[in-house]
C-alpha positions as a Python dict, from the first residue, in 0.01 Angstrom:
ca = {
    (1, 'X'): (0, 0, 0),
    (2, 'X'): (309, -196, 91),
    (3, 'X'): (507, -292, 393),
    (4, 'X'): (558, -614, 580),
    (5, 'X'): (360, -485, 881),
    (6, 'X'): (76, -338, 682),
    (7, 'X'): (-243, -543, 716),
    (8, 'X'): (-408, -678, 401),
    (9, 'X'): (-698, -484, 264),
    (10, 'X'): (-960, -734, 384),
    (11, 'X'): (-804, -752, 729),
    (12, 'X'): (-797, -373, 743),
    (13, 'X'): (-1160, -341, 620),
    (14, 'X'): (-1269, -572, 915),
    (15, 'X'): (-1067, -358, 1161),
    (16, 'X'): (-1221, -39, 1036),
    (17, 'X'): (-1579, -153, 1024),
    (18, 'X'): (-1667, -98, 1393),
    (19, 'X'): (-1580, 271, 1352),
    (20, 'X'): (-1802, 316, 1042),
    (21, 'X'): (-2167, 330, 962),
    (22, 'X'): (-2148, 192, 612),
    (23, 'X'): (-1938, -11, 377),
    (24, 'X'): (-1898, 301, 168),
    (25, 'X'): (-1734, 474, 467),
    (26, 'X'): (-1503, 172, 515),
    (27, 'X'): (-1404, 198, 153),
    (28, 'X'): (-1338, 571, 186),
    (29, 'X'): (-1111, 516, 481),
    (30, 'X'): (-923, 241, 297),
    (31, 'X'): (-873, 465, 3),
    (32, 'X'): (-748, 743, 232),
    (33, 'X'): (-500, 505, 382),
    (34, 'X'): (-367, 427, 31),
    (35, 'X'): (-518, 89, -48),
    (36, 'X'): (-593, 13, -412),
    (37, 'X'): (-854, -201, -593),
    (38, 'X'): (-1092, -174, -296),
    (39, 'X'): (-1407, -256, -490),
    (40, 'X'): (-1240, -571, -631),
    (41, 'X'): (-1137, -693, -284),
    (42, 'X'): (-1464, -608, -108),
    (43, 'X'): (-1695, -695, -398),
    (44, 'X'): (-1759, -1055, -287),
    (45, 'X'): (-2083, -1136, -113),
    (46, 'X'): (-1909, -1312, 184),
    (47, 'X'): (-1662, -1036, 261),
    (48, 'X'): (-1925, -761, 207),
    (49, 'X'): (-2144, -944, 463),
    (50, 'X'): (-1862, -984, 710),
    (51, 'X'): (-1782, -613, 695),
    (52, 'X'): (-2157, -527, 721),
    (53, 'X'): (-2185, -744, 1042),
    (54, 'X'): (-1904, -545, 1205),
    (55, 'X'): (-2038, -195, 1135),
    (56, 'X'): (-2126, 41, 1410),
    (57, 'X'): (-2451, -86, 1567),
    (58, 'X'): (-2757, 99, 1433),
    (59, 'X'): (-2849, 231, 1789),
    (60, 'X'): (-2519, 411, 1799),
    (61, 'X'): (-2545, 544, 1440),
    (62, 'X'): (-2807, 798, 1550),
    (63, 'X'): (-2571, 959, 1796),
    (64, 'X'): (-2285, 1029, 1562),
    (65, 'X'): (-2248, 1375, 1407),
    (66, 'X'): (-2060, 1421, 1085),
}
């Protein structure tokens, strides 16, 4: 992924998290958007925790249909 206006992978992961129910789903969306080395960037404990904290709240997860 390249471009001067394109957010970095960590920034984008944090932006996507509120729309997702899991870190795996965030990673899938990042891959679909063309980001590379996703596991390397999101593998750290702190960033993983930050993304987890921003995921869709558990009370709303039950209402989502896939």
